[in-house]
Backbone and ligand atoms as CSV (ligand in chain L), in Angstrom:
chain,resi,resn,atom,element,x,y,z
A,1,MET,N,N,83.706,221.417,81.466
A,1,MET,CA,C,85.078,221.647,81.941
A,1,MET,C,C,85.057,222.140,83.394
A,2,LYS,N,N,85.966,221.590,84.211
A,2,LYS,CA,C,85.993,221.986,85.621
A,2,LYS,C,C,86.532,223.416,85.782
A,3,LEU,N,N,86.053,224.107,86.829
A,3,LEU,CA,C,86.490,225.493,87.063
A,3,LEU,C,C,88.005,225.563,87.229
A,4,SER,N,N,88.595,224.502,87.816
A,4,SER,CA,C,90.043,224.510,88.059
A,4,SER,C,C,90.828,224.475,86.742
A,5,ILE,N,N,90.184,224.046,85.650
A,5,ILE,CA,C,90.857,224.050,84.342
A,5,ILE,C,C,90.357,225.208,83.493
A,6,LEU,N,N,89.074,225.589,83.696
A,6,LEU,CA,C,88.476,226.662,82.887
A,6,LEU,C,C,89.245,227.982,83.046
A,7,LEU,N,N,89.499,228.376,84.296
A,7,LEU,CA,C,90.168,229.673,84.505
A,7,LEU,C,C,91.576,229.714,83.906
A,8,PRO,N,N,92.428,228.677,84.160
A,8,PRO,CA,C,93.741,228.708,83.494
A,8,PRO,C,C,93.647,228.680,81.966
A,9,THR,N,N,92.619,227.997,81.432
A,9,THR,CA,C,92.461,227.955,79.972
A,9,THR,C,C,92.157,229.350,79.446
A,10,ILE,N,N,91.255,230.057,80.157
A,10,ILE,CA,C,90.924,231.423,79.729
A,10,ILE,C,C,92.153,232.320,79.858
A,11,SER,N,N,92.858,232.239,81.004
A,11,SER,CA,C,93.974,233.173,81.197
A,11,SER,C,C,95.112,232.876,80.215
A,12,THR,N,N,95.369,231.591,79.921
A,12,THR,CA,C,96.428,231.269,78.950
A,12,THR,C,C,96.030,231.771,77.555
A,13,SER,N,N,94.739,231.637,77.205
A,13,SER,CA,C,94.290,232.157,75.902
A,13,SER,C,C,94.498,233.668,75.834
A,14,PHE,N,N,94.259,234.338,76.975
A,14,PHE,CA,C,94.430,235.795,76.988
A,14,PHE,C,C,95.883,236.196,76.747
A,15,ILE,N,N,96.848,235.401,77.277
A,15,ILE,CA,C,98.269,235.729,77.027
A,15,ILE,C,C,98.543,235.599,75.530
A,16,VAL,N,N,98.003,234.519,74.937
A,16,VAL,CA,C,98.262,234.276,73.513
A,16,VAL,C,C,97.637,235.400,72.677
A,17,ILE,N,N,96.388,235.761,72.987
A,17,ILE,CA,C,95.717,236.841,72.238
A,17,ILE,C,C,96.514,238.144,72.384
A,18,SER,N,N,96.959,238.418,73.624
A,18,SER,CA,C,97.735,239.632,73.882
A,18,SER,C,C,99.008,239.649,73.032
A,19,ALA,N,N,99.708,238.506,72.963
A,19,ALA,CA,C,100.957,238.438,72.190
A,19,ALA,C,C,100.679,238.635,70.694
A,20,ILE,N,N,99.534,238.137,70.220
A,20,ILE,CA,C,99.190,238.324,68.801
A,20,ILE,C,C,98.980,239.824,68.520
A,21,PHE,N,N,98.292,240.519,69.436
A,21,PHE,CA,C,98.120,241.973,69.280
A,21,PHE,C,C,99.474,242.676,69.248
A,22,VAL,N,N,100.385,242.275,70.163
A,22,VAL,CA,C,101.703,242.922,70.233
A,22,VAL,C,C,102.486,242.683,68.931
A,23,ALA,N,N,102.417,241.457,68.408
A,23,ALA,CA,C,103.151,241.155,67.174
A,23,ALA,C,C,102.633,242.026,66.013
A,24,PHE,N,N,101.297,242.120,65.888
A,24,PHE,CA,C,100.734,242.955,64.816
A,24,PHE,C,C,100.996,244.439,65.076
A,25,GLY,N,N,100.981,244.816,66.371
A,25,GLY,CA,C,101.257,246.211,66.728
A,25,GLY,C,C,102.662,246.602,66.309
A,26,TRP,N,N,103.595,245.704,66.509
A,26,TRP,CA,C,104.989,245.961,66.125
A,26,TRP,C,C,105.081,246.089,64.602
A,27,TYR,N,N,104.449,245.136,63.916
A,27,TYR,CA,C,104.441,245.153,62.451
A,27,TYR,C,C,103.946,246.513,61.936
A,28,HIS,N,N,102.863,247.022,62.559
A,28,HIS,CA,C,102.268,248.266,62.050
A,28,HIS,C,C,103.124,249.501,62.306
A,29,ILE,N,N,103.889,249.508,63.431
A,29,ILE,CA,C,104.733,250.705,63.638
A,29,ILE,C,C,105.930,250.657,62.686
A,30,VAL,N,N,106.389,249.443,62.365
A,30,VAL,CA,C,107.471,249.338,61.384
A,30,VAL,C,C,106.980,249.867,60.033
A,31,LYS,N,N,105.681,249.665,59.767
A,31,LYS,CA,C,105.070,250.181,58.529
A,31,LYS,C,C,104.639,251.650,58.667
A,32,ARG,N,N,104.970,252.250,59.826
A,32,ARG,CA,C,104.650,253.652,60.128
A,32,ARG,C,C,103.157,253.929,60.318
A,33,ASN,N,N,102.359,252.923,60.633
A,33,ASN,CA,C,100.938,253.159,60.919
A,33,ASN,C,C,100.768,253.426,62.416
A,34,ARG,N,N,100.953,254.676,62.810
A,34,ARG,CA,C,100.975,255.014,64.234
A,34,ARG,C,C,99.667,254.717,64.953
A,35,ARG,N,N,98.539,255.123,64.338
A,35,ARG,CA,C,97.229,254.944,64.988
A,35,ARG,C,C,96.936,253.463,65.197
A,36,THR,N,N,97.241,252.650,64.179
A,36,THR,CA,C,96.975,251.207,64.289
A,36,THR,C,C,97.879,250.595,65.357
A,37,HIS,N,N,99.157,251.040,65.388
A,37,HIS,CA,C,100.100,250.558,66.404
A,37,HIS,C,C,99.537,250.837,67.798
A,38,GLU,N,N,99.099,252.085,68.002
A,38,GLU,CA,C,98.593,252.487,69.305
A,38,GLU,C,C,97.403,251.609,69.717
A,39,LYS,N,N,96.443,251.459,68.790
A,39,LYS,CA,C,95.235,250.681,69.115
A,39,LYS,C,C,95.579,249.227,69.428
A,40,LEU,N,N,96.412,248.615,68.582
A,40,LEU,CA,C,96.747,247.199,68.777
A,40,LEU,C,C,97.498,246.996,70.098
A,41,MET,N,N,98.432,247.914,70.411
A,41,MET,CA,C,99.207,247.763,71.647
A,41,MET,C,C,98.315,247.957,72.866
A,42,LEU,N,N,97.331,248.861,72.772
A,42,LEU,CA,C,96.436,249.053,73.913
A,42,LEU,C,C,95.556,247.811,74.112
A,43,TRP,N,N,95.134,247.178,73.012
A,43,TRP,CA,C,94.397,245.910,73.134
A,43,TRP,C,C,95.294,244.833,73.735
A,44,GLY,N,N,96.550,244.804,73.287
A,44,GLY,CA,C,97.506,243.831,73.834
A,44,GLY,C,C,97.662,244.026,75.338
A,45,ALA,N,N,97.763,245.294,75.763
A,45,ALA,CA,C,97.924,245.597,77.188
A,45,ALA,C,C,96.653,245.203,77.952
A,46,ALA,N,N,95.462,245.437,77.344
A,46,ALA,CA,C,94.197,245.113,78.013
A,46,ALA,C,C,94.093,243.597,78.243
A,47,PHE,N,N,94.454,242.808,77.234
A,47,PHE,CA,C,94.386,241.350,77.408
A,47,PHE,C,C,95.430,240.867,78.414
A,48,ALA,N,N,96.592,241.523,78.431
A,48,ALA,CA,C,97.621,241.148,79.410
A,48,ALA,C,C,97.118,241.444,80.823
A,49,LEU,N,N,96.435,242.592,80.973
A,49,LEU,CA,C,95.896,242.962,82.282
A,49,LEU,C,C,94.806,241.968,82.698
A,50,ALA,N,N,93.945,241.599,81.750
A,50,ALA,CA,C,92.874,240.636,82.047
A,50,ALA,C,C,93.481,239.301,82.480
A,51,PHE,N,N,94.551,238.885,81.786
A,51,PHE,CA,C,95.249,237.657,82.178
A,51,PHE,C,C,95.709,237.775,83.624
A,52,PHE,N,N,96.353,238.901,83.931
A,52,PHE,CA,C,96.936,239.067,85.253
A,52,PHE,C,C,95.853,239.050,86.339
A,53,LEU,N,N,94.708,239.707,86.059
A,53,LEU,CA,C,93.639,239.762,87.058
A,53,LEU,C,C,93.078,238.364,87.337
A,54,ILE,N,N,92.903,237.555,86.285
A,54,ILE,CA,C,92.395,236.187,86.485
A,54,ILE,C,C,93.420,235.363,87.265
A,55,TYR,N,N,94.687,235.475,86.829
A,55,TYR,CA,C,95.752,234.703,87.468
A,55,TYR,C,C,95.879,235.078,88.949
A,56,ALA,N,N,95.862,236.399,89.227
A,56,ALA,CA,C,96.051,236.852,90.609
A,56,ALA,C,C,94.861,236.440,91.474
A,57,SER,N,N,93.625,236.560,90.948
A,57,SER,CA,C,92.488,236.217,91.794
A,57,SER,C,C,92.435,234.713,92.042
A,58,ARG,N,N,92.840,233.927,91.025
A,58,ARG,CA,C,92.862,232.477,91.225
A,58,ARG,C,C,93.908,232.107,92.287
A,59,THR,N,N,95.066,232.788,92.200
A,59,THR,CA,C,96.132,232.519,93.162
A,59,THR,C,C,95.684,232.852,94.585
A,60,ILE,N,N,94.969,233.972,94.716
A,60,ILE,CA,C,94.557,234.407,96.051
A,60,ILE,C,C,93.396,233.542,96.580
A,61,PHE,N,N,92.371,233.310,95.721
A,61,PHE,CA,C,91.154,232.673,96.223
A,61,PHE,C,C,91.148,231.150,96.098
A,62,VAL,N,N,91.882,230.600,95.112
A,62,VAL,CA,C,91.842,229.149,94.895
A,62,VAL,C,C,93.185,228.498,95.195
A,63,GLY,N,N,94.288,229.138,94.798
A,63,GLY,CA,C,95.622,228.534,94.921
A,63,GLY,C,C,96.099,228.127,93.537
A,64,ASN,N,N,97.325,227.624,93.431
A,64,ASN,CA,C,97.872,227.208,92.133
A,64,ASN,C,C,97.921,225.692,92.047
A,65,THR,N,N,97.837,225.198,90.803
A,65,THR,CA,C,97.850,223.754,90.598
A,65,THR,C,C,99.285,223.240,90.654
A,66,SER,N,N,99.494,222.152,91.373
A,66,SER,CA,C,100.852,221.582,91.403
A,66,SER,C,C,101.018,220.606,90.236
A,67,PHE,N,N,102.277,220.332,89.893
A,67,PHE,CA,C,102.596,219.491,88.735
A,67,PHE,C,C,102.139,218.047,88.984
A,68,GLY,N,N,101.388,217.485,88.016
A,68,GLY,CA,C,100.874,216.124,88.195
A,68,GLY,C,C,101.636,215.089,87.379
A,69,GLY,N,N,102.744,215.485,86.759
A,69,GLY,CA,C,103.505,214.565,85.907
A,69,GLY,C,C,104.490,213.716,86.694
A,70,PRO,N,N,105.332,212.942,85.984
A,70,PRO,CA,C,106.267,212.035,86.654
A,70,PRO,C,C,107.314,212.765,87.497
A,71,GLU,N,N,107.737,212.061,88.533
A,71,GLU,CA,C,108.695,212.614,89.505
A,71,GLU,C,C,109.969,213.127,88.819
A,72,GLU,N,N,110.484,212.388,87.808
A,72,GLU,CA,C,111.767,212.758,87.185
A,72,GLU,C,C,111.668,214.036,86.342
A,73,LEU,N,N,110.452,214.478,86.030
A,73,LEU,CA,C,110.296,215.729,85.262
A,73,LEU,C,C,110.047,216.941,86.159
A,74,LYS,N,N,109.862,216.654,87.454
A,74,LYS,CA,C,109.454,217.719,88.377
A,74,LYS,C,C,110.427,218.893,88.412
A,75,LEU,N,N,111.724,218.585,88.529
A,75,LEU,CA,C,112.718,219.654,88.647
A,75,LEU,C,C,112.728,220.488,87.368
A,76,ALA,N,N,112.741,219.808,86.210
A,76,ALA,CA,C,112.754,220.524,84.929
A,76,ALA,C,C,111.509,221.398,84.814
A,77,TYR,N,N,110.348,220.876,85.222
A,77,TYR,CA,C,109.104,221.650,85.169
A,77,TYR,C,C,109.211,222.907,86.031
A,78,HIS,N,N,109.716,222.747,87.245
A,78,HIS,CA,C,109.767,223.914,88.138
A,78,HIS,C,C,110.777,224.951,87.690
A,79,LEU,N,N,111.881,224.499,87.097
A,79,LEU,CA,C,112.846,225.465,86.558
A,79,LEU,C,C,112.212,226.244,85.409
A,80,PHE,N,N,111.505,225.511,84.536
A,80,PHE,CA,C,110.857,226.140,83.392
A,80,PHE,C,C,109.755,227.110,83.854
A,81,LEU,N,N,108.977,226.675,84.861
A,81,LEU,CA,C,107.906,227.530,85.405
A,81,LEU,C,C,108.499,228.813,85.985
A,82,PHE,N,N,109.624,228.654,86.674
A,82,PHE,CA,C,110.278,229.812,87.289
A,82,PHE,C,C,110.753,230.787,86.201
A,83,PHE,N,N,111.321,230.248,85.129
A,83,PHE,CA,C,111.767,231.068,83.993
A,83,PHE,C,C,110.571,231.821,83.399
A,84,HIS,N,N,109.459,231.096,83.201
A,84,HIS,CA,C,108.261,231.717,82.626
A,84,HIS,C,C,107.721,232.840,83.526
A,85,ILE,N,N,107.650,232.582,84.829
A,85,ILE,CA,C,107.087,233.585,85.751
A,85,ILE,C,C,107.987,234.815,85.798
A,86,THR,N,N,109.314,234.587,85.827
A,86,THR,CA,C,110.255,235.718,85.867
A,86,THR,C,C,110.102,236.568,84.601
A,87,LEU,N,N,110.034,235.888,83.459
A,87,LEU,CA,C,109.897,236.587,82.177
A,87,LEU,C,C,108.587,237.395,82.129
A,88,ALA,N,N,107.494,236.762,82.581
A,88,ALA,CA,C,106.187,237.412,82.550
A,88,ALA,C,C,106.173,238.646,83.460
A,89,THR,N,N,106.783,238.513,84.648
A,89,THR,CA,C,106.790,239.632,85.592
A,89,THR,C,C,107.614,240.792,85.035
A,90,LEU,N,N,108.810,240.456,84.508
A,90,LEU,CA,C,109.661,241.499,83.920
A,90,LEU,C,C,108.933,242.182,82.755
A,91,ALA,N,N,108.286,241.363,81.906
A,91,ALA,CA,C,107.586,241.917,80.747
A,91,ALA,C,C,106.469,242.862,81.211
A,92,GLY,N,N,105.795,242.495,82.299
A,92,GLY,CA,C,104.724,243.345,82.844
A,92,GLY,C,C,105.265,244.703,83.274
A,93,VAL,N,N,106.381,244.677,84.031
A,93,VAL,CA,C,106.983,245.934,84.500
A,93,VAL,C,C,107.454,246.763,83.292
A,94,PHE,N,N,108.145,246.107,82.359
A,94,PHE,CA,C,108.622,246.804,81.155
A,94,PHE,C,C,107.443,247.363,80.357
A,95,GLY,N,N,106.336,246.616,80.343
A,95,GLY,CA,C,105.141,247.060,79.605
A,95,GLY,C,C,104.608,248.368,80.161
A,96,ILE,N,N,104.560,248.456,81.500
A,96,ILE,CA,C,104.058,249.688,82.128
A,96,ILE,C,C,104.975,250.861,81.752
A,97,VAL,N,N,106.300,250.626,81.835
A,97,VAL,CA,C,107.256,251.694,81.515
A,97,VAL,C,C,107.114,252.099,80.030
A,98,THR,N,N,106.943,251.093,79.152
A,98,THR,CA,C,106.781,251.370,77.709
A,98,THR,C,C,105.551,252.255,77.465
A,99,LEU,N,N,104.444,251.910,78.155
A,99,LEU,CA,C,103.218,252.705,77.984
A,99,LEU,C,C,103.404,254.123,78.522
A,100,LEU,N,N,104.076,254.227,79.678
A,100,LEU,CA,C,104.282,255.566,80.264
A,100,LEU,C,C,105.097,256.445,79.317
A,101,HIS,N,N,106.156,255.866,78.718
A,101,HIS,CA,C,106.953,256.639,77.760
A,101,HIS,C,C,106.082,257.084,76.586
A,102,ALA,N,N,105.168,256.200,76.138
A,102,ALA,CA,C,104.306,256.558,75.003
A,102,ALA,C,C,103.371,257.704,75.388
A,103,PHE,N,N,102.742,257.589,76.580
A,103,PHE,CA,C,101.780,258.622,76.979
A,103,PHE,C,C,102.457,259.973,77.180
A,104,LYS,N,N,103.751,259.928,77.589
A,104,LYS,CA,C,104.485,261.196,77.772
A,104,LYS,C,C,105.216,261.600,76.497
A,105,GLN,N,N,104.989,260.851,75.430
A,105,GLN,CA,C,105.562,261.131,74.109
A,105,GLN,C,C,107.084,261.159,74.098
A,106,ARG,N,N,107.691,260.292,74.939
A,106,ARG,CA,C,109.149,260.170,74.916
A,106,ARG,C,C,109.476,259.049,73.932
A,107,TRP,N,N,109.429,259.378,72.656
A,107,TRP,CA,C,109.465,258.342,71.627
A,107,TRP,C,C,110.772,257.579,71.551
A,108,PHE,N,N,111.897,258.278,71.799
A,108,PHE,CA,C,113.175,257.573,71.702
A,108,PHE,C,C,113.232,256.445,72.740
A,109,LYS,N,N,112.889,256.809,73.997
A,109,LYS,CA,C,112.916,255.817,75.081
A,109,LYS,C,C,111.857,254.749,74.855
A,110,HIS,N,N,110.673,255.183,74.381
A,110,HIS,CA,C,109.577,254.246,74.121
A,110,HIS,C,C,110.008,253.169,73.119
A,111,LYS,N,N,110.650,253.632,72.077
A,111,LYS,CA,C,111.061,252.732,71.007
A,111,LYS,C,C,112.109,251.738,71.510
A,112,ARG,N,N,113.076,252.278,72.292
A,112,ARG,CA,C,114.179,251.442,72.767
A,112,ARG,C,C,113.671,250.354,73.720
A,113,ILE,N,N,112.864,250.760,74.722
A,113,ILE,CA,C,112.401,249.767,75.698
A,113,ILE,C,C,111.257,248.934,75.106
A,114,GLY,N,N,110.495,249.540,74.177
A,114,GLY,CA,C,109.359,248.838,73.552
A,114,GLY,C,C,109.787,247.573,72.837
A,115,ARG,N,N,110.956,247.624,72.206
A,115,ARG,CA,C,111.447,246.433,71.505
A,115,ARG,C,C,111.726,245.303,72.489
A,116,ILE,N,N,112.344,245.668,73.631
A,116,ILE,CA,C,112.648,244.640,74.645
A,116,ILE,C,C,111.337,244.080,75.212
A,117,THR,N,N,110.385,244.994,75.520
A,117,THR,CA,C,109.089,244.554,76.062
A,117,THR,C,C,108.410,243.579,75.104
A,118,ALA,N,N,108.376,243.962,73.828
A,118,ALA,CA,C,107.670,243.131,72.843
A,118,ALA,C,C,108.329,241.756,72.740
A,119,ILE,N,N,109.667,241.724,72.704
A,119,ILE,CA,C,110.355,240.420,72.593
A,119,ILE,C,C,110.062,239.562,73.829
A,120,MET,N,N,110.129,240.202,75.021
A,120,MET,CA,C,109.879,239.425,76.246
A,120,MET,C,C,108.459,238.873,76.257
A,121,TRP,N,N,107.491,239.690,75.805
A,121,TRP,CA,C,106.099,239.241,75.821
A,121,TRP,C,C,105.870,238.143,74.774
A,122,LEU,N,N,106.577,238.258,73.664
A,122,LEU,CA,C,106.437,237.234,72.620
A,122,LEU,C,C,107.081,235.912,73.053
A,123,LEU,N,N,107.971,235.960,74.055
A,123,LEU,CA,C,108.525,234.716,74.614
A,123,LEU,C,C,107.668,234.217,75.783
A,124,THR,N,N,107.058,235.170,76.510
A,124,THR,CA,C,106.227,234.778,77.648
A,124,THR,C,C,105.050,233.927,77.186
A,125,ALA,N,N,104.428,234.324,76.065
A,125,ALA,CA,C,103.222,233.615,75.606
A,125,ALA,C,C,103.501,232.140,75.284
A,126,PRO,N,N,104.473,231.817,74.420
A,126,PRO,CA,C,104.702,230.389,74.161
A,126,PRO,C,C,105.166,229.606,75.381
A,127,THR,N,N,105.987,230.235,76.262
A,127,THR,CA,C,106.399,229.482,77.460
A,127,THR,C,C,105.189,229.243,78.368
A,128,GLY,N,N,104.245,230.199,78.382
A,128,GLY,CA,C,103.009,230.021,79.160
A,128,GLY,C,C,102.183,228.867,78.619
A,129,VAL,N,N,102.135,228.751,77.300
A,129,VAL,CA,C,101.382,227.654,76.685
A,129,VAL,C,C,102.030,226.312,77.036
A,130,VAL,N,N,103.371,226.278,77.048
A,130,VAL,CA,C,104.066,225.033,77.410
A,130,VAL,C,C,103.736,224.638,78.860
A,131,VAL,N,N,103.755,225.639,79.771
A,131,VAL,CA,C,103.402,225.347,81.172
A,131,VAL,C,C,101.977,224.796,81.235
A,132,TYR,N,N,101.064,225.428,80.501
A,132,TYR,CA,C,99.658,224.989,80.488
A,132,TYR,C,C,99.556,223.535,79.999
A,133,ILE,N,N,100.274,223.229,78.921
A,133,ILE,CA,C,100.217,221.870,78.358
A,133,ILE,C,C,100.774,220.844,79.353
A,134,LEU,N,N,101.900,221.213,80.013
A,134,LEU,CA,C,102.490,220.289,80.989
A,134,LEU,C,C,101.572,220.079,82.193
A,135,LEU,N,N,100.834,221.139,82.535
A,135,LEU,CA,C,100.022,221.100,83.755
A,135,LEU,C,C,98.646,220.484,83.544
A,136,TYR,N,N,98.064,220.682,82.359
A,136,TYR,CA,C,96.665,220.252,82.183
A,136,TYR,C,C,96.423,219.308,81.007
A,137,VAL,N,N,97.332,219.278,80.037
A,137,VAL,CA,C,97.050,218.473,78.844
A,137,VAL,C,C,97.816,217.150,78.888
A,138,LEU,N,N,99.138,217.226,79.054
A,138,LEU,CA,C,99.947,216.000,79.039
A,138,LEU,C,C,99.715,215.143,80.280
A,139,TYR,N,N,99.584,215.825,81.431
A,139,TYR,CA,C,99.401,215.097,82.682
A,139,TYR,C,C,98.194,215.681,83.394
A,140,PRO,N,N,97.496,214.856,84.201
A,140,PRO,CA,C,96.356,215.409,84.950
A,140,PRO,C,C,96.886,216.393,85.987
A,141,GLY,N,N,96.235,217.558,86.122
A,141,GLY,CA,C,96.676,218.568,87.086
A,141,GLY,C,C,96.694,217.968,88.483
A,142,GLY,N,N,97.740,218.263,89.240
A,142,GLY,CA,C,97.830,217.780,90.620
A,142,GLY,C,C,96.908,218.593,91.514
A,143,GLU,N,N,97.127,218.454,92.831
A,143,GLU,CA,C,96.251,219.177,93.758
A,143,GLU,C,C,96.512,220.686,93.710
A,144,THR,N,N,95.548,221.442,94.269
A,144,THR,CA,C,95.705,222.886,94.332
A,144,THR,C,C,96.410,223.251,95.630
A,145,LYS,N,N,97.477,224.053,95.483
A,145,LYS,CA,C,98.288,224.383,96.661
A,145,LYS,C,C,98.484,225.887,96.760
A,146,PRO,N,N,98.904,226.382,97.925
A,146,PRO,CA,C,99.251,227.799,98.003
A,146,PRO,C,C,100.358,228.111,97.001
A,147,MET,N,N,100.372,229.358,96.494
A,147,MET,CA,C,101.247,229.721,95.378
A,147,MET,C,C,102.709,229.296,95.563
A,148,ILE,N,N,103.310,229.633,96.691
A,148,ILE,CA,C,104.744,229.377,96.885
A,148,ILE,C,C,105.032,227.875,96.779
A,149,ASP,N,N,104.156,227.024,97.366
A,149,ASP,CA,C,104.350,225.572,97.315
A,149,ASP,C,C,104.284,225.077,95.873
A,150,ALA,N,N,103.305,225.622,95.086
A,150,ALA,CA,C,103.126,225.150,93.710
A,150,ALA,C,C,104.308,225.576,92.831
A,151,ILE,N,N,104.845,226.772,93.084
A,151,ILE,CA,C,105.959,227.251,92.256
A,151,ILE,C,C,107.224,226.447,92.549
A,152,PHE,N,N,107.503,226.231,93.820
A,152,PHE,CA,C,108.778,225.593,94.161
A,152,PHE,C,C,108.654,224.080,94.361
A,153,GLY,N,N,107.466,223.538,94.116
A,153,GLY,CA,C,107.282,222.092,94.163
A,153,GLY,C,C,107.389,221.527,95.573
A,154,LEU,N,N,106.927,222.288,96.579
A,154,LEU,CA,C,107.027,221.813,97.970
A,154,LEU,C,C,105.914,220.823,98.290
L,1,HEM,C1,C,103.090,248.057,75.787
L,1,HEM,C2,C,102.659,248.534,74.634
L,1,HEM,C3,C,103.596,248.954,73.507
L,1,HEM,C4,C,104.687,248.303,73.009
L,1,HEM,C5,C,105.260,246.953,73.437
L,1,HEM,C6,C,105.235,249.143,71.950
L,1,HEM,C7,C,106.331,248.821,71.189
L,1,HEM,C8,C,106.934,249.676,70.266
L,1,HEM,C9,C,108.101,249.351,69.486
L,1,HEM,C10,C,108.839,248.010,69.558
L,1,HEM,C11,C,108.404,250.422,68.723
L,1,HEM,C12,C,109.600,250.537,67.757
L,1,HEM,C13,C,109.345,249.793,66.477
L,1,HEM,C14,C,110.625,249.630,65.693
L,1,HEM,O1,O,111.119,250.629,65.160
L,1,HEM,O2,O,111.118,248.488,65.625
L,1,HEM,C15,C,107.405,251.440,68.989
L,1,HEM,C16,C,107.365,252.687,68.396
L,1,HEM,C17,C,106.349,253.602,68.572
L,1,HEM,N1,N,105.262,253.484,69.418
L,1,HEM,FE1,FE,104.865,251.893,70.593
L,1,HEM,N2,N,104.454,250.287,71.822
L,1,HEM,C18,C,103.437,250.207,72.758
L,1,HEM,C19,C,102.432,251.121,72.962
L,1,HEM,C20,C,102.311,252.337,72.295
L,1,HEM,C21,C,101.248,253.307,72.511
L,1,HEM,C22,C,100.102,253.144,73.507
L,1,HEM,C23,C,101.494,254.343,71.653
L,1,HEM,C24,C,100.726,255.647,71.472
L,1,HEM,C25,C,100.288,256.364,72.460
L,1,HEM,C26,C,102.698,254.051,70.910
L,1,HEM,C27,C,103.288,254.851,69.952
L,1,HEM,C28,C,104.472,254.609,69.280
L,1,HEM,C29,C,105.088,255.487,68.312
L,1,HEM,C30,C,104.549,256.830,67.870
L,1,HEM,C31,C,106.257,254.854,67.877
L,1,HEM,C32,C,107.263,255.388,66.850
L,1,HEM,C33,C,108.332,256.138,67.558
L,1,HEM,C34,C,109.374,256.655,66.588
L,1,HEM,O3,O,109.500,256.096,65.508
L,1,HEM,O4,O,110.063,257.612,66.954
L,1,HEM,N3,N,103.169,252.817,71.325
L,1,HEM,N4,N,106.512,250.954,69.938
């Protein structure tokens, strides 16, 4: 497998693994298993961080892959990509706030924002997989471009 596909494959898998941890973490707090919730959510956060580090270093050192599919799908792809990136970024910020509330034991706030964080992350993962499939599975990945060009289809 080429490095240009290997890194996105690893980072997309990390989002999926992270979302699986978050889903089980949520299940366990509903069942009142606090210790298990804490451990699973910290693993979820670790995989999310690993995803972000791979994604950011690839963006800085290699660039992002542009869409290689048909011209008529380009606009829909970029709108969807933009939705996914916005959701992922918001979920990241909310995730940090959720963790801070937990570490400071502000449980009411943690619980309230934690639900939003978990839902956003559970949507980020499948939309990320769709972007991956559109970019590398259904169509051959296009050229590698600077981030802004790849996001906005320039
Ligand atoms: C980003 C990571 C995390 C997310 C997304 C998250 C999400 C949530 C959610 C959604 C709930 C409410 C469950 C419900 O009633 O539906 C909750 C409750 C709780 N979380 Fe987390 N959590 C995270 C990390 C942590 C960590 C690291 C700890 C421990 C230090 C923790 C401790 C708790 C506790 C004790 C509750 C129960 C609060 C109560 O019932 O008053 N969470 N969390």
